[in-house]
Structures are given as structure tokens and as C-alpha cells.
Backbone as CSV, one residue per row, in Angstrom:
resi,resn,N_x,N_y,N_z,CA_x,CA_y,CA_z,C_x,C_y,C_z
1,MET,72.102,70.421,63.188,71.549,71.079,64.205,70.870,70.373,64.645
2,HIS,70.795,70.850,66.225,69.399,69.967,67.425,68.387,70.522,67.985
3,THR,67.460,70.273,67.872,65.821,71.114,68.321,65.879,70.593,69.563
4,ILE,66.215,71.421,70.803,65.194,70.787,72.156,64.411,71.525,72.313
5,GLN,63.726,70.265,72.755,61.750,71.141,73.368,61.862,71.101,74.859
6,SER,60.535,72.411,75.152,60.765,72.542,76.624,59.363,72.796,77.261
7,ALA,59.087,72.931,78.306,57.662,73.500,78.262,57.642,75.451,78.702
8,GLY,58.305,75.942,78.282,58.548,77.020,77.760,58.898,77.235,76.585
9,GLY,59.195,76.803,75.522,59.803,76.698,74.578,60.554,76.098,73.597
10,GLN,61.377,76.783,72.485,62.458,75.727,72.044,63.291,76.162,71.259
11,ALA,64.616,75.028,71.562,66.091,76.180,71.103,66.601,75.342,70.497
12,SER,67.107,75.860,69.102,67.481,75.003,68.060,69.241,75.397,67.881
13,VAL,70.168,74.334,68.115,71.966,74.364,68.461,72.341,73.628,68.037
14,ARG,73.406,73.989,67.424,74.630,73.932,66.368,75.439,73.162,67.170
15,PHE,76.312,72.143,67.150,77.371,71.799,68.106,78.532,71.490,66.863
16,GLY,79.195,71.837,67.303,80.828,72.029,66.511,82.153,71.812,67.096
17,SER,82.727,71.846,66.337,84.538,71.457,66.890,85.186,72.924,67.558
18,ASP,84.475,73.802,67.414,84.455,75.211,68.071,83.690,75.434,69.378
19,GLY,82.795,74.232,69.481,81.241,74.692,70.420,80.546,74.692,70.306
20,VAL,79.411,75.149,70.690,78.439,75.373,70.729,77.151,76.676,70.393
21,CYS,76.596,77.062,69.444,76.669,78.068,69.272,74.916,78.306,69.207
22,LEU,74.018,79.070,69.314,72.912,78.569,69.216,71.968,79.295,67.701
23,VAL,71.122,78.629,67.611,70.557,78.927,66.055,69.400,79.724,66.022
24,SER,68.509,79.231,67.000,66.998,79.960,67.035,66.750,79.779,68.557
25,ALA,65.895,80.573,68.948,65.281,80.359,70.893,63.710,80.486,70.631
26,ILE,63.165,80.252,70.245,60.979,80.670,70.385,60.722,80.077,71.906
27,PRO,60.511,81.252,71.811,59.481,80.625,73.535,57.826,80.287,73.481
28,THR,57.524,79.431,74.117,55.689,79.288,74.236,55.059,80.667,74.431
29,ARG,53.476,80.871,74.083,53.210,81.929,74.187,53.283,82.382,75.671
30,SER,53.179,83.668,76.364,53.361,83.961,77.507,54.950,83.772,78.245
31,PHE,55.366,83.058,77.337,56.965,83.299,77.962,57.847,83.825,77.261
32,THR,58.938,84.355,78.190,60.094,85.033,77.406,61.437,84.210,77.493
33,VAL,62.554,84.550,77.079,63.268,84.069,76.769,64.845,84.931,76.620
34,ARG,66.033,84.080,77.594,67.093,84.592,77.354,68.090,84.055,77.780
35,THR,69.085,84.370,76.555,70.148,83.503,76.852,71.391,83.465,77.276
36,SER,72.463,83.043,77.664,73.834,83.223,78.049,75.229,82.302,77.499
37,GLN,75.926,82.763,77.432,76.859,81.514,76.804,77.755,82.206,77.574
38,THR,78.111,80.969,78.961,79.810,81.729,79.664,81.626,81.042,78.785
39,ASP,81.038,80.488,77.963,82.116,79.981,76.831,81.734,79.471,75.681
40,ALA,82.770,79.180,74.594,82.256,78.538,73.858,81.544,77.416,73.942
41,SER,81.732,76.406,74.957,81.456,75.269,74.695,79.697,74.982,75.649
42,THR,79.287,76.085,76.126,77.965,76.367,76.931,77.604,77.332,76.995
43,LEU,75.964,77.047,76.549,75.047,78.190,76.208,73.814,77.214,77.056
44,SER,73.386,78.600,77.867,71.900,78.496,78.766,70.929,78.675,77.810
45,VAL,69.685,78.431,77.475,68.464,79.362,77.093,67.747,79.219,78.470
46,THR,66.991,80.006,78.649,65.856,80.247,79.592,64.986,80.822,79.749
47,PHE,63.604,80.511,79.584,62.324,80.786,78.802,61.755,80.890,80.673
48,THR,60.953,82.058,80.429,60.266,82.194,81.810,58.491,82.474,81.736
49,GLY,58.209,81.947,82.624,56.835,82.602,82.476,56.083,82.656,83.657
50,ASP,54.800,82.597,83.798,54.065,82.704,85.279,54.378,81.808,85.983
51,ARG,55.011,81.895,86.697,55.373,80.551,88.127,55.888,79.336,87.427
52,GLN,56.508,79.565,86.295,57.464,78.685,85.671,58.950,78.712,84.839
53,GLU,59.518,78.183,84.868,61.804,78.800,84.522,61.764,77.494,83.645
54,SER,61.620,77.629,82.517,62.614,75.920,81.893,63.895,76.588,81.682
55,VAL,64.543,75.593,81.296,65.982,75.821,81.630,66.285,75.008,80.735
56,ILE,67.588,75.315,79.191,68.127,74.286,78.030,68.779,74.910,78.207
57,THR,70.185,73.554,78.521,71.738,73.761,78.708,72.118,72.960,77.565
58,ALA,73.144,73.152,76.587,73.901,72.913,75.556,75.627,72.748,76.035
59,THR,75.935,72.253,76.049,77.245,71.701,76.306,77.967,70.961,74.909
60,THR,79.204,71.394,74.864,80.230,69.602,74.502,81.566,69.414,74.978
61,THR,81.512,70.010,76.120,82.101,69.346,76.792,81.573,68.269,78.313
62,PRO,81.907,66.995,78.513,82.810,66.210,77.742,82.195,65.660,76.437
63,GLU,81.217,65.611,76.077,80.512,65.538,74.762,79.614,66.616,74.498
64,ASP,78.894,66.339,73.093,77.553,66.771,72.601,76.542,66.362,73.608
65,ARG,75.810,67.179,74.460,74.560,66.972,75.091,74.128,68.235,75.260
66,ALA,72.632,67.892,75.453,71.667,68.943,76.006,71.045,68.334,76.985
67,THR,70.271,69.530,77.918,69.647,68.775,79.432,68.654,70.203,79.045
68,VAL,67.237,69.720,80.184,66.146,70.573,80.492,66.203,70.783,81.964
69,ARG,65.886,71.445,82.404,65.253,71.155,83.990,64.107,72.740,83.598
70,GLU,62.822,72.198,84.244,61.322,72.224,84.308,61.747,73.328,85.963
71,THR,61.211,73.359,86.181,61.005,75.107,87.585,59.835,75.214,87.714
72,SER,58.887,75.029,88.576,57.416,75.825,88.623,57.318,76.432,90.184
73,TRP,56.984,77.328,90.582,56.892,77.654,92.142,55.498,78.223,92.247
């Protein structure tokens, strides 16, 4: 299991031979969370707060990895 931190919260994911799956997503206070999974190999967790968004994307293609994108406006 891998836990990824962002300003908006943290997500725990599990990488496996069949893809990536969400274990938990815990928003920071005053943030909301939504998830999307377009296919078995890519999962996105989006934390949205007042004038800020954190997006964690976990993928198994071409290798197991997770990225964090922070946006403020």
C-alpha cells in the first residue's frame, strides 16, 4: 500500500498486476473529495477546497507511480 500526501488530503492506493485500487481518501479540513477511475490502470483522487484543488493520479502504466498536482486560483 502507498500513501500519497497533498495539501488537500491524503490517498492510499494499492498497485497490483490487475491495476490500481483506492484503499482510502481522507480530505484535509474544509476540503471535499471525489474519485474517478477511467480504467483499471489509472485512478484520480481530487480534493477541492476554497480556491485550491489537489489532484492525485495513480497509474500502473508504464510503471507504478503517483503524481500530485496542486492548483490555486
